[in-house]
C-alpha positions in Angstrom: 26.0 33.4 3.6 28.7 35.7 2.0 30.4 35.0 -1.3 33.8 34.1 0.1 35.0 30.6 -0.4 35.4 28.6 2.8 38.2 26.0 3.3 38.3 23.1 5.7 40.5 20.0 5.6 40.6 19.0 1.9 37.3 20.7 1.1 36.5 24.0 -0.5 33.0 25.4 -0.2 32.1 28.2 -2.7 28.6 29.4 -1.6 28.4 32.0 -4.4 28.8 29.4 -7.2 27.1 26.7 -5.1 30.0 24.3 -5.3 31.7 21.9 -2.9 35.0 20.4 -4.0 37.4 17.9 -2.5 41.0 18.3 -3.6 39.6 20.1 -6.6 37.0 17.4 -7.5 33.4 18.5 -7.3 31.2 16.7 -4.7 27.6 16.1 -5.7 25.2 17.6 -3.3 21.6 18.7 -3.7 20.8 22.4 -3.3 19.1 22.1 0.0 21.9 20.0 1.5 24.5 22.4 0.2 22.6 25.2 2.0 22.7 23.2 5.2 26.4 22.6 4.9 27.0 26.3 4.2 25.0 27.2 7.3 27.2 24.9 9.4 30.5 25.8 7.9 29.6 29.5 8.1 29.3 29.2 11.9 32.3 27.0 13.0 32.2 25.9 16.6 28.8 27.3 17.2 25.6 25.4 17.8 23.1 25.5 14.9 19.7 24.7 16.3 17.1 22.6 14.5 14.9 25.7 14.4 17.6 27.6 12.5 17.9 24.8 10.0 14.2 24.8 9.4 14.1 28.6 9.0 17.2 29.1 6.8 17.3 25.9 4.9 13.7 24.8 4.6 12.5 28.5 4.8 9.7 27.7 7.2 8.2 24.8 5.3 7.1 22.3 8.0 9.0 19.1 7.9 9.7 16.3 10.3 12.9 15.9 12.3 13.7 12.9 10.1 14.2 15.2 7.1 17.0 17.1 9.0 18.4 13.7 10.2 18.6 12.5 6.6 20.2 15.7 5.5 23.0 15.4 8.1 23.5 11.8 7.2 24.0 12.7 3.5 26.4 15.5 4.4 28.5 13.1 6.6 28.6 10.6 3.7 29.7 13.3 1.3 32.5 14.5 3.7 33.5 11.0 4.8 32.5 11.8 8.3 31.1 9.6 11.1 28.5 10.2 13.8 30.5 8.1 16.2 33.8 9.9 15.6 33.0 13.1 14.0 35.7 15.2 12.1 33.3 17.8 10.8 29.7 17.6 12.1 29.0 17.0 15.8 25.5 16.1 17.0 24.2 18.1 20.0 21.4 15.7 21.2 17.9 17.3 21.3 19.3 20.7 20.2 21.0 20.7 16.8 24.5 20.3 15.3 27.9 21.9 15.4 30.7 22.2 12.8 33.9 21.3 14.7 36.6 21.4 11.9 38.8 24.5 11.5 37.5 26.8 8.8 39.5 29.4 6.9 38.8 31.9 4.1 42.4 31.7 2.9 43.3 29.1 0.4 45.7 26.7 2.0 49.1 26.0 0.4 49.0 22.6 -1.2 52.2 20.7 -1.8 52.8 19.5 -5.3 51.5 16.0 -5.7 53.2 13.3 -7.9 51.8 13.5 -11.4 50.6 9.9 -11.4 48.5 10.4 -8.3 44.9 10.5 -9.1 42.5 12.7 -7.1 40.3 11.0 -4.6 36.9 10.4 -6.0 34.2 10.9 -3.4 31.1 8.7 -3.4 28.4 10.6 -5.2 25.4 11.7 -3.1 22.1 11.5 -4.9 19.6 14.3 -4.5 16.7 13.7 -2.1 13.3 12.6 -3.3 10.7 15.0 -2.0 7.3 13.6 -1.0 4.8 16.4 -1.2 2.4 15.1 1.5 3.1 13.3 4.7 0.6 10.5 5.4 0.4 11.7 9.0 -1.0 15.2 8.1 -0.6 18.1 5.9 3.1 18.8 6.7 5.5 18.3 3.8 8.0 15.6 4.3 11.4 15.2 2.5 11.8 11.5 2.1 15.2 9.8 2.4 17.2 9.5 -0.9 16.5 6.4 -3.0 19.9 5.0 -2.4 19.4 5.1 1.4 17.1 2.0 1.3 19.0 -0.4 3.5 18.2 -4.0 2.6 20.0 -5.4 5.7 18.0 -3.1 7.9 14.8 -4.1 6.1 15.3 -7.8 6.6 16.3 -7.3 10.3 13.1 -5.3 10.9 10.9 -7.9 9.1 12.7 -10.8 10.8 12.2 -9.3 14.2 8.5 -8.9 13.6 8.2 -12.5 12.4 9.9 -13.7 15.6 7.6 -11.6 17.7 4.6 -13.1 15.9 6.0 -16.6 16.6 6.3 -15.8 20.3 2.7 -14.7 20.4 1.8 -17.9 18.7 3.5 -19.9 21.5 1.3 -18.2 24.1 -1.8 -18.6 22.1 -1.1 -22.2 21.3 -0.6 -23.0 25.0 -3.9 -21.5 25.7 -5.8 -23.5 23.1 -3.7 -26.6 23.9 -4.5 -26.7 27.5 -8.2 -26.2 26.7 -8.1 -29.2 24.3 -6.0 -31.3 26.7 -8.6 -30.9 29.4 -10.9 -33.3 27.4 -8.2 -35.9 26.9 -6.1 -36.8 29.9 -4.2 -39.6 28.1 -3.0 -37.5 25.2 -2.9 -34.2 27.0 0.8 -33.3 26.5 0.7 -34.3 22.8 -2.4 -32.1 22.2 -0.7 -29.2 23.8 2.4 -29.6 21.6 0.4 -30.0 18.4 -1.9 -27.0 19.2 1.2 -24.9 20.0 3.0 -25.9 16.8 -0.2 -25.3 14.8 -0.7 -21.8 16.3 3.0 -20.9 15.9 2.8 -21.9 12.2 -0.3 -19.7 11.6 1.4 -16.8 13.5 4.6 -17.2 11.4 2.6 -17.2 8.1 0.6 -14.1 9.1 3.5 -12.2 10.6 5.7 -12.9 7.6 3.3 -11.2 5.2 2.5 -8.3 7.5 6.2 -7.6 8.4 7.5 -7.8 4.9 5.0 -5.1 3.9 5.5 -3.1 7.1 9.3 -3.1 7.1 9.4 -1.3 3.8 7.1 1.5 5.2 9.3 1.8 8.3 12.3 2.4 6.0 10.5 5.2 4.2 9.4 6.9 7.4 5.7 7.1 6.4 2.9 8.4 8.5 0.1 6.5 10.3 -1.8 5.8 7.0 1.4 4.5 5.4 2.1 2.1 8.3 -1.5 0.8 8.1 -1.3 0.4 4.4 2.0 -1.5 4.5 0.7 -3.9 7.2 -2.7 -4.5 5.6 -1.3 -5.2 2.1 1.0 -7.8 3.5 -1.7 -9.3 5.6 -4.2 -9.4 2.7 -1.8 -11.3 0.4 -0.7 -13.8 3.0 -4.1 -14.3 4.6 -5.8 -14.8 1.2 -3.2 -17.3 0.1 -3.4 -19.3 3.3 -7.2 -19.4 3.1 -7.2 -20.7 -0.5 -4.6 -23.3 0.3 -6.3 -24.4 3.5 -9.7 -24.8 1.9 -8.2 -26.7 -1.0 -6.3 -29.0 1.4 -9.5 -29.9 3.3 -11.4 -30.5 0.1 -8.6 -32.8 -1.2 -8.1 -34.7 2.0 -11.7 -34.9 3.4 -13.9 -34.1 0.4 -15.4 -31.3 2.4 -14.1 -27.9 3.7 -15.3 -25.5 6.3 -17.7 -22.8 5.1 -15.2 -20.2 6.1 -11.9 -19.7 7.9 -9.7 -16.7 8.5 -8.4 -15.2 5.3 -7.6 -12.1 3.3 -10.1 -9.7 4.9 -9.0 -10.6 8.4 -5.4 -10.2 7.3 -6.1 -6.7 6.1 -7.6 -5.7 9.4 -4.9 -7.3 11.6 -2.1 -6.0 9.4 -3.5 -2.5 9.6 -3.7 -2.9 13.4 -0.1 -4.0 13.6 1.0 -1.0 11.4 -1.0 1.5 13.5 0.4 0.0 16.8 3.9 0.3 15.5 3.3 3.9 14.4 2.2 4.6 18.0 5.3 3.0 19.5 8.3 5.2 20.2 11.5 5.2 18.1 13.5 6.2 21.2 13.1 5.5 24.9 10.9 2.8 26.3 8.7 1.0 23.8 5.1 2.1 24.1 2.9 -1.0 23.8 -0.4 0.0 25.4 -1.8 1.5 22.1 -1.1 -1.8 20.3 -2.9 -3.7 23.1 -5.9 -1.5 22.9 -6.0 -1.7 19.1 -5.6 -5.5 19.3 -8.4 -5.9 21.7 -10.8 -3.7 19.6 -10.2 -5.6 16.4 -10.2 -9.0 18.1 -13.7 -8.3 19.3 -14.8 -6.5 16.1 -13.8 -9.2 13.6 -16.0 -12.0 15.1 -18.8 -9.6 15.9 -18.9 -8.7 12.1 -18.9 -12.3 11.0 -15.2 -12.8 10.4 -13.1 -15.5 11.9 -9.8 -15.6 13.7 -7.9 -18.8 14.7 -10.4 -19.8 17.4 -13.3 -19.4 15.1 -11.5 -21.2 12.3 -10.7 -24.2 14.6 -14.3 -24.3 15.6 -15.4 -24.4 11.9 -13.0 -27.3 11.4 -14.4 -29.3 14.3 -17.9 -28.9 12.8 -17.0 -30.9 9.8 -14.7 -33.4 11.6 -16.7 -34.7 14.6 -14.0 -37.0 15.7 -11.6 -34.1 16.4 -10.3 -34.1 20.0 -10.1 -30.3 20.0 -13.4 -28.9 21.3 -13.3 -25.1 21.5 -16.8 -25.3 23.3 -14.7 -25.4 26.5 -13.9 -21.7 25.9 -17.6 -21.0 26.4 -17.5 -22.2 29.9 -14.8 -19.6 30.7 -17.1 -16.8 29.6 -20.4 -18.2 30.9 -21.6 -19.4 27.5 -23.0 -22.8 26.5 -20.7 -23.9 23.6 -18.5 -21.8 21.3 -20.9 -18.9 20.7 -20.5 -15.2 19.8 -19.1 -14.2 23.2 -16.6 -17.1 23.1 -15.5 -16.0 19.6 -15.0 -12.4 20.7 -13.2 -13.4 23.9 -10.8 -15.7 22.1 -10.4 -13.3 19.2 -9.5 -10.5 21.6 -6.9 -12.7 23.3 -5.4 -13.8 20.0 -5.3 -10.3 18.6 -3.7 -8.7 21.6 -1.0 -11.3 21.7 -0.3 -11.1 18.0 -0.4 -7.3 17.6 1.6 -6.6 20.8 4.1 -9.4 20.0 4.9 -8.1 16.5 4.9 -4.4 17.5 7.2 -5.1 20.5 9.7 -7.0 18.4 9.8 -4.6 15.5 9.9 -1.5 17.8 12.8 -2.9 19.7 14.7 -3.7 16.5 14.0 -0.3 15.1 15.3 1.4 18.2 18.4 -0.7 18.3 19.1 0.0 14.6 18.5 3.8 15.1 21.0 3.8 18.1 23.5 1.9 16.0 23.2 4.4 13.1 23.4 7.4 15.4 25.1 6.7 18.7 24.6 10.3 19.9 20.8 10.0 19.7 19.2 9.9 23.2 15.8 9.0 24.4 
């Protein structure tokens, strides 16, 4: 970078004094982002590779590709540029970026403007917040600026996950409904409908807590531990609340409550599983769901094996205190060669529930994240 000022469109970049102005008005840019702009403007029409950015702007400090993506987004905002129709910065998918505007070292002649005309005030660009440690490892990660938190994106991600959880509840409810209906031919269809509605309700409650916590982590581009923490925190709050309300409701209505139903601890584990499954899914290209399925199967077996309860176990606990209940989960035992709803039945039903739930939420959130990423950066490829 030499000391000469560089002019493009209505902008003047003074590398020596580390200043970017627009029609004479300073544009607020952090030092690192100014270095990135100077690198681009100093090589107009030429490809600047990702590796060169990392070497000359981050000076070899290991960062994720997302740090560079956020840098380019901030520069485009400062310049009033667009990824879809670039005037200044063009994306070269998988390789880097190119500055496409004409650059000159000679100050352009500016026609006298009317005295009453006020200079255009650009939107200020806040400096980035640097997170020293990336959850995913020892590499340093430059987090997106605070102002970059997009509430619309947040609620779209969370809402997509909740819908995915509800869809998983439909399949789980049909499974339990048809098992229950087998014992009552007269009320078979009603039982299927009630069980499906009940399972969807529990899935909606669980996925709401998990997805509200997880969507914020997705916004901040955390590592695997951050994804697990976001999902488990939401699962703990929602699971604990539902358990307290459920036990209180049984005590109020029947004067007795099950010894235990699914609650906060199960919510922590399932939320962490959803977070890890989403971290393993891909932001671009086909959504990768097999890690979510494997994780779901493992925790679905582990929770009942360690004494916890998922929906099947909770329903069985309810039937123990309400003998007149038409739902008899003992029938699940016949499917796995067990007499009654024993430990094998609990683990088998838990694995099915967990796989459906984890995969459903991860699938929906991963699809929503990919669509939002493609919307924000049309030039991005799989």
